[in-house]
MARBA-92320 format. One record per residue (C-alpha): residue number from 1; residue in one letter; z, y, x. Coordinates in nm, 4 decimals, decimal comma. Layout:
<recs>
+-----+---+----------+----------+----------+
:   k : r :       c3 :       c2 :       c1 :
+-----+---+----------+----------+----------+
: NUM : A :        Z :        Y :        X :
...
+-----+---+----------+----------+----------+
</recs>
This chain:
<recs>
+-----+---+----------+----------+----------+
:   k : r :       c3 :       c2 :       c1 :
+-----+---+----------+----------+----------+
:   1 : M : -11,0996 :  -1,7136 : -13,6840 :
:   2 : R : -11,3919 :  -1,5365 : -13,8473 :
:   3 : I : -11,5302 :  -1,2556 : -13,6335 :
:   4 : E : -11,7556 :  -0,9637 : -13,7184 :
:   5 : F : -11,9537 :  -0,8392 : -13,4212 :
:   6 : P : -12,0855 :  -0,4831 : -13,3917 :
:   7 : K : -12,4478 :  -0,4377 : -13,4984 :
:   8 : S : -12,5322 :  -0,3502 : -13,1378 :
:   9 : L : -12,4899 :  -0,7223 : -13,0592 :
:  10 : N : -12,7553 :  -0,8395 : -13,3061 :
:  11 : W : -13,0127 :  -0,8898 : -13,0289 :
:  12 : A : -12,7694 :  -1,0841 : -12,8080 :
:  13 : L : -12,6674 :  -1,3040 : -13,1021 :
:  14 : Y : -13,0316 :  -1,3585 : -13,2008 :
:  15 : H : -13,0986 :  -1,4677 : -12,8430 :
:  16 : V : -12,8021 :  -1,7083 : -12,8463 :
:  17 : H : -12,8951 :  -1,8559 : -13,1852 :
:  18 : N : -13,2527 :  -1,9214 : -13,0731 :
:  19 : R : -13,1753 :  -2,0528 : -12,7231 :
:  20 : H : -12,8898 :  -2,2779 : -12,8339 :
:  21 : H : -12,9563 :  -2,6491 : -12,8106 :
:  22 : D : -12,7672 :  -2,9174 : -12,9960 :
:  23 : G : -12,4700 :  -3,0228 : -12,7845 :
:  24 : Q : -12,4199 :  -2,6899 : -12,6103 :
:  25 : V : -12,0976 :  -2,4942 : -12,6455 :
:  26 : I : -12,1318 :  -2,1164 : -12,6679 :
:  27 : L : -11,8610 :  -1,9284 : -12,4812 :
:  28 : C : -11,7629 :  -1,5810 : -12,6000 :
:  29 : W : -11,6529 :  -1,3298 : -12,3369 :
:  30 : K : -11,4750 :  -0,9992 : -12,4025 :
:  31 : S : -11,4354 :  -0,6822 : -12,1992 :
:  32 : V : -11,3145 :  -0,3879 : -12,4014 :
:  33 : P : -11,5195 :  -0,2875 : -12,5952 :
:  34 : D : -11,8043 :  -0,5291 : -12,5104 :
:  35 : Y : -11,8834 :  -0,8931 : -12,5789 :
:  36 : A : -12,1091 :  -1,1330 : -12,3910 :
:  37 : F : -12,2114 :  -1,4947 : -12,4491 :
:  38 : S : -12,2940 :  -1,7897 : -12,2278 :
:  39 : F : -12,3644 :  -2,1602 : -12,2575 :
:  40 : H : -12,1038 :  -2,3988 : -12,1198 :
:  41 : D : -12,3598 :  -2,5888 : -11,9130 :
:  42 : E : -12,5145 :  -2,2819 : -11,7457 :
:  43 : P : -12,3547 :  -2,0307 : -11,5087 :
:  44 : P : -12,2467 :  -1,7229 : -11,7055 :
:  45 : V : -12,4530 :  -1,4103 : -11,6457 :
:  46 : L : -12,2214 :  -1,1266 : -11,7408 :
:  47 : P : -12,2805 :  -0,7525 : -11,7041 :
:  48 : A : -12,1532 :  -0,6268 : -11,3693 :
:  49 : G : -11,8734 :  -0,3783 : -11,3250 :
:  50 : R : -11,6480 :  -0,5029 : -11,6043 :
:  51 : D : -11,3691 :  -0,7570 : -11,6254 :
:  52 : F : -11,4811 :  -1,0166 : -11,8784 :
:  53 : V : -11,2391 :  -1,2793 : -12,0071 :
:  54 : C : -11,3453 :  -1,5892 : -12,2006 :
:  55 : V : -11,1847 :  -1,5526 : -12,5448 :
:  56 : G : -11,3107 :  -1,8715 : -12,7087 :
:  57 : E : -11,5987 :  -2,0794 : -12,8321 :
:  58 : L : -11,8468 :  -1,9355 : -13,0798 :
:  59 : I : -11,9711 :  -2,1365 : -13,3742 :
:  60 : W : -12,1745 :  -2,0141 : -13,6703 :
:  61 : R : -12,3193 :  -2,1112 : -14,0016 :
:  62 : V : -12,5527 :  -1,9459 : -14,2486 :
:  63 : E : -12,4134 :  -1,8285 : -14,5819 :
:  64 : G : -12,6846 :  -1,6950 : -14,8077 :
:  65 : D : -12,8880 :  -1,4633 : -14,5866 :
:  66 : R : -12,6178 :  -1,3921 : -14,3255 :
:  67 : F : -12,4798 :  -1,5551 : -14,0152 :
:  68 : V : -12,1057 :  -1,6130 : -14,0309 :
:  69 : H : -11,9481 :  -1,6388 : -13,6861 :
:  70 : E : -11,6218 :  -1,8121 : -13,6040 :
:  71 : L : -11,4307 :  -1,7783 : -13,2799 :
:  72 : M : -11,2545 :  -2,1035 : -13,1925 :
:  73 : P : -11,0022 :  -2,1667 : -12,9155 :
:  74 : L : -11,1327 :  -2,3124 : -12,5904 :
:  75 : Q : -11,1190 :  -2,6900 : -12,5922 :
:  76 : H : -11,0724 :  -2,9369 : -12,3113 :
:  77 : R : -11,3468 :  -3,1971 : -12,3322 :
:  78 : S : -11,3457 :  -3,5379 : -12,1697 :
:  79 : E : -11,6172 :  -3,6421 : -11,9255 :
:  80 : R : -11,7473 :  -3,8793 : -12,1906 :
:  81 : E : -11,7822 :  -3,6024 : -12,4496 :
:  82 : L : -11,9495 :  -3,3738 : -12,1946 :
:  83 : D : -12,1934 :  -3,6533 : -12,1078 :
:  84 : E : -12,2699 :  -3,7112 : -12,4781 :
:  85 : R : -12,3258 :  -3,3380 : -12,5287 :
:  86 : A : -12,5540 :  -3,3265 : -12,2232 :
:  87 : E : -12,7590 :  -3,6141 : -12,3657 :
:  88 : R : -12,7889 :  -3,4404 : -12,7059 :
:  89 : T : -12,8945 :  -3,1195 : -12,5318 :
:  90 : K : -13,1554 :  -3,3090 : -12,3276 :
:  91 : R : -13,2996 :  -3,4732 : -12,6398 :
:  92 : H : -13,3084 :  -3,1375 : -12,8234 :
:  93 : R : -13,4881 :  -2,9686 : -12,5309 :
:  94 : E : -13,7439 :  -3,2504 : -12,5240 :
:  95 : Y : -13,7935 :  -3,2181 : -12,9007 :
:  96 : R : -13,8538 :  -2,8432 : -12,8734 :
:  97 : Q : -14,0949 :  -2,8998 : -12,5855 :
:  98 : R : -14,2966 :  -3,1476 : -12,7955 :
:  99 : L : -14,3095 :  -2,8958 : -13,0815 :
: 100 : W : -14,4283 :  -2,6249 : -12,8444 :
: 101 : E : -14,6996 :  -2,8490 : -12,6976 :
: 102 : R : -14,8315 :  -2,9268 : -13,0477 :
: 103 : Y : -14,8389 :  -2,5557 : -13,1379 :
: 104 : N : -15,1879 :  -2,4660 : -13,0164 :
: 105 : L : -15,3011 :  -2,1194 : -12,9177 :
: 106 : E : -15,5151 :  -2,0663 : -13,2291 :
: 107 : E : -15,2163 :  -2,1337 : -13,4560 :
: 108 : R : -14,9928 :  -1,9036 : -13,2509 :
: 109 : L : -15,2413 :  -1,6168 : -13,2772 :
: 110 : K : -15,2897 :  -1,6792 : -13,6480 :
: 111 : D : -14,9116 :  -1,6734 : -13,7039 :
: 112 : L : -14,8782 :  -1,3501 : -13,5039 :
: 113 : N : -15,1360 :  -1,1784 : -13,7210 :
: 114 : G : -14,9631 :  -1,2889 : -14,0389 :
+-----+---+----------+----------+----------+
</recs>
């Protein structure tokens, strides 16, 4: 099911999009009127004082210049699939780490200054 989130969630979604590693499942939590997100392989850190319920798995794609979000039902995954996802996540983290190590300080500063 396609879902449109309030603009107030743009920062949270930006954070999820950029932290997401291949193989991770993004869980979507709802507490009227708020949403929160977590990764399936990390303990959820949800705002205190509200009753959040997991309402599904979040997937997205880019159409033109916009993110299109879909809320999918929660799925039961076998140990084998979870292991395969964990391996993909590990490889993706290692890949990002190698990119970061090659990105020297001079380049970073140059990119910041435009």
